[in-house]
C-alpha positions as CSV (number, residue, x, y, z in Angstrom):
1,M,-4.5,1.1,-24.1
2,V,-4.3,5.4,-23.3
3,Y,-0.5,6.5,-23.2
4,Y,0.8,9.6,-20.7
5,R,3.9,11.3,-21.1
6,F,5.6,12.8,-18.1
7,G,8.9,14.2,-18.9
8,G,10.1,12.0,-22.0
9,V,8.9,8.8,-20.4
10,H,5.3,7.2,-21.8
11,Y,3.0,5.5,-19.0
12,A,0.6,3.0,-20.6
13,L,-2.5,3.3,-18.4
14,L,-4.0,0.7,-18.7
15,S,-1.0,-1.6,-18.7
16,I,-1.1,-5.1,-17.0
17,M,0.2,-3.2,-13.8
18,A,-2.6,-1.1,-13.5
19,V,-4.7,-4.2,-13.9
20,R,-2.8,-6.0,-11.3
21,Y,-3.0,-3.2,-8.6
22,L,-6.5,-3.1,-9.6
23,F,-7.1,-6.7,-9.0
24,I,-5.1,-6.2,-5.7
25,A,-7.3,-3.3,-4.5
26,S,-10.2,-5.2,-5.1
27,A,-9.3,-7.8,-3.3
28,L,-8.3,-5.6,0.0
29,L,-12.1,-4.1,-0.7
30,C,-13.6,-7.9,-0.9
31,L,-11.2,-8.4,2.2
32,A,-12.5,-5.7,4.4
33,S,-16.0,-6.1,3.3
34,C,-15.4,-9.5,4.7
35,I,-13.9,-8.7,8.1
36,Q,-16.8,-6.4,8.5
37,L,-19.8,-9.1,7.7
38,Y,-18.4,-11.8,9.9
39,G,-15.9,-10.4,12.3
40,P,-16.7,-9.7,15.9
41,V,-19.1,-7.5,17.5
42,K,-18.6,-5.3,20.2
43,A,-21.2,-4.1,22.6
44,G,-20.6,0.2,23.1
45,T,-18.5,2.7,21.8
46,Q,-15.3,1.1,20.4
47,Q,-11.7,2.2,21.3
48,S,-9.5,2.9,18.2
49,G,-6.9,-0.1,18.0
50,T,-5.0,-1.8,15.3
51,S,-5.4,-5.3,14.4
52,T,-2.1,-5.6,13.3
53,E,0.9,-3.8,15.0
54,P,2.3,-1.0,12.6
55,G,5.6,-0.9,12.3
56,R,5.9,-4.7,12.3
57,S,8.0,-6.6,9.9
58,G,6.8,-9.9,8.6
59,D,3.7,-11.8,6.9
60,N,2.8,-9.0,4.5
61,V,-1.2,-8.8,6.1
62,P,-2.5,-5.4,5.7
63,V,-2.8,-3.2,8.7
64,S,-5.7,-1.8,9.8
65,T,-7.1,0.5,12.3
66,V,-10.1,2.4,13.4
67,I,-10.0,5.6,14.0
68,N,-13.2,7.4,15.6
69,N,-14.7,10.7,15.2
70,R,-13.2,11.3,11.9
71,H,-14.8,11.1,8.5
72,P,-13.2,8.9,5.8
73,D,-13.5,11.7,3.4
74,E,-11.0,14.0,5.9
75,L,-9.0,10.9,6.1
76,Y,-8.6,9.4,2.2
77,D,-7.1,13.2,1.6
78,T,-5.1,13.5,4.3
79,A,-3.8,9.8,3.1
80,L,-3.4,11.2,-0.3
81,R,-1.4,14.2,0.7
82,Y,1.1,12.2,2.3
83,F,1.4,10.0,-1.0
84,H,2.3,13.2,-2.8
85,E,4.9,14.1,0.0
86,K,6.6,11.5,0.0
87,G,6.8,11.2,-3.7
88,L,4.5,8.6,-4.3
89,L,2.3,9.4,-7.3
90,P,-0.8,7.1,-6.9
91,L,-1.2,4.8,-10.2
92,L,-5.1,4.6,-8.3
93,E,-6.8,6.8,-6.7
94,D,-10.6,6.0,-6.7
95,R,-12.5,8.5,-4.0
96,Q,-15.5,6.2,-4.7
97,T,-14.1,3.1,-3.7
98,A,-11.6,5.3,-1.2
99,V,-8.9,3.3,-2.5
100,I,-4.7,5.0,-2.9
101,A,-2.6,2.8,-4.4
102,T,1.0,3.1,-5.9
103,V,4.3,0.8,-7.5
104,G,7.5,2.3,-7.9
105,D,11.1,0.9,-7.9
106,D,12.4,4.5,-6.5
107,P,16.2,3.1,-5.1
108,E,15.6,5.4,-2.1
109,L,11.8,4.6,-1.1
110,S,12.2,0.8,-2.0
111,S,14.7,0.6,0.8
112,L,13.1,2.8,3.5
113,Y,9.9,0.9,3.0
114,L,10.8,-2.9,2.3
115,D,13.1,-5.4,3.9
116,C,14.4,-8.0,0.8
117,S,17.5,-9.7,3.3
118,T,15.7,-12.9,2.3
119,L,18.5,-12.3,-1.1
120,K,21.8,-13.3,-0.8
121,Q,22.9,-11.2,-3.1
122,T,23.1,-6.8,-2.4
123,Q,24.9,-5.9,-5.5
124,N,22.5,-3.8,-8.5
125,I,19.3,-5.9,-6.8
126,Q,16.2,-4.1,-8.2
127,E,13.5,-3.4,-5.7
128,Q,9.8,-2.9,-6.9
129,Y,7.5,-1.5,-3.7
130,H,3.8,-2.1,-3.8
131,I,1.6,0.0,-1.3
132,A,-2.1,0.5,-1.2
133,A,-4.5,2.0,1.4
134,L,-7.9,1.6,1.4
135,I,-10.2,3.7,3.3
136,W,-14.1,3.3,4.9
137,S,-16.8,4.2,7.3
138,A,-16.8,1.8,9.6
139,G,-20.0,3.0,11.6
140,E,-18.3,4.6,14.8
141,G,-14.9,6.3,12.9
142,T,-13.4,5.5,10.2
143,R,-11.2,2.1,9.0
144,I,-8.0,2.5,7.3
145,S,-6.5,-0.6,5.7
146,L,-2.2,-0.2,4.6
147,L,-0.5,-3.4,2.8
148,V,3.3,-2.2,1.6
149,S,5.0,-5.2,0.2
150,G,7.4,-5.7,-3.2
151,I,9.7,-7.7,-4.9
152,A,13.7,-7.7,-5.6
153,G,15.8,-9.4,-8.3
154,L,18.2,-8.6,-10.8
155,T,17.1,-8.7,-14.5
156,A,19.8,-8.4,-17.2
157,G,19.3,-6.1,-20.2
158,D,18.0,-9.0,-22.3
159,G,15.4,-9.7,-20.1
160,N,16.7,-12.7,-18.3
161,D,16.3,-12.8,-14.5
162,K,19.9,-13.0,-13.3
163,V,18.7,-13.2,-9.7
164,K,15.2,-14.9,-9.4
165,L,12.5,-12.5,-7.7
166,V,11.7,-13.4,-4.1
167,E,9.0,-11.3,-1.8
168,C,9.9,-8.2,0.2
169,R,8.2,-7.5,3.1
170,S,7.4,-4.0,5.1
171,T,9.5,-2.6,7.4
172,G,6.5,-1.0,8.8
173,V,7.7,2.8,8.3
174,F,5.1,3.8,5.7
175,E,2.4,2.6,7.6
176,K,3.4,3.9,11.4
177,D,4.2,7.3,9.7
178,L,0.9,7.1,8.2
179,M,-1.1,5.8,10.8
180,E,0.1,8.7,13.2
181,R,-0.3,11.3,10.5
182,L,-4.0,10.0,10.2
183,R,-4.5,10.4,14.2
184,K,-3.6,14.0,14.4
């Protein structure tokens, strides 16, 4: 394992979480390839639009859109700046595969980006968000896919789950704000 030290805290670069996010990013890339290869074919110029409405919480499906007349590198740089501006340190940042992904447990960011209303208990709940962006050329324009999801529960100091982990849904705030920034 490779360890990095940030402010007295050690992070394992090749930890189980990093491997998990590499798997998620690979799955998103494979899904995007299938959509590109087997999706419907349109004749003529394509209009910018979304396949899933940004701002919609629900199914934890990636929000995907095509932005015309923008180079993938330009949108990748804009998305990366947006992650940093929001205090989201990317754990996976790869320009070749055009993937930016992060995970975190900041309570303020979690409450902003996640809807964990399926939990009955609301006190002392620990939430963890997972955010991934995939940006690639779509022929005429650039396709962007975003996935925001997370988990919530309560783990005691001895490592035992006091509240069973549940999946949290996206509030749609991150997707909506980033898509607006990318369209400017």
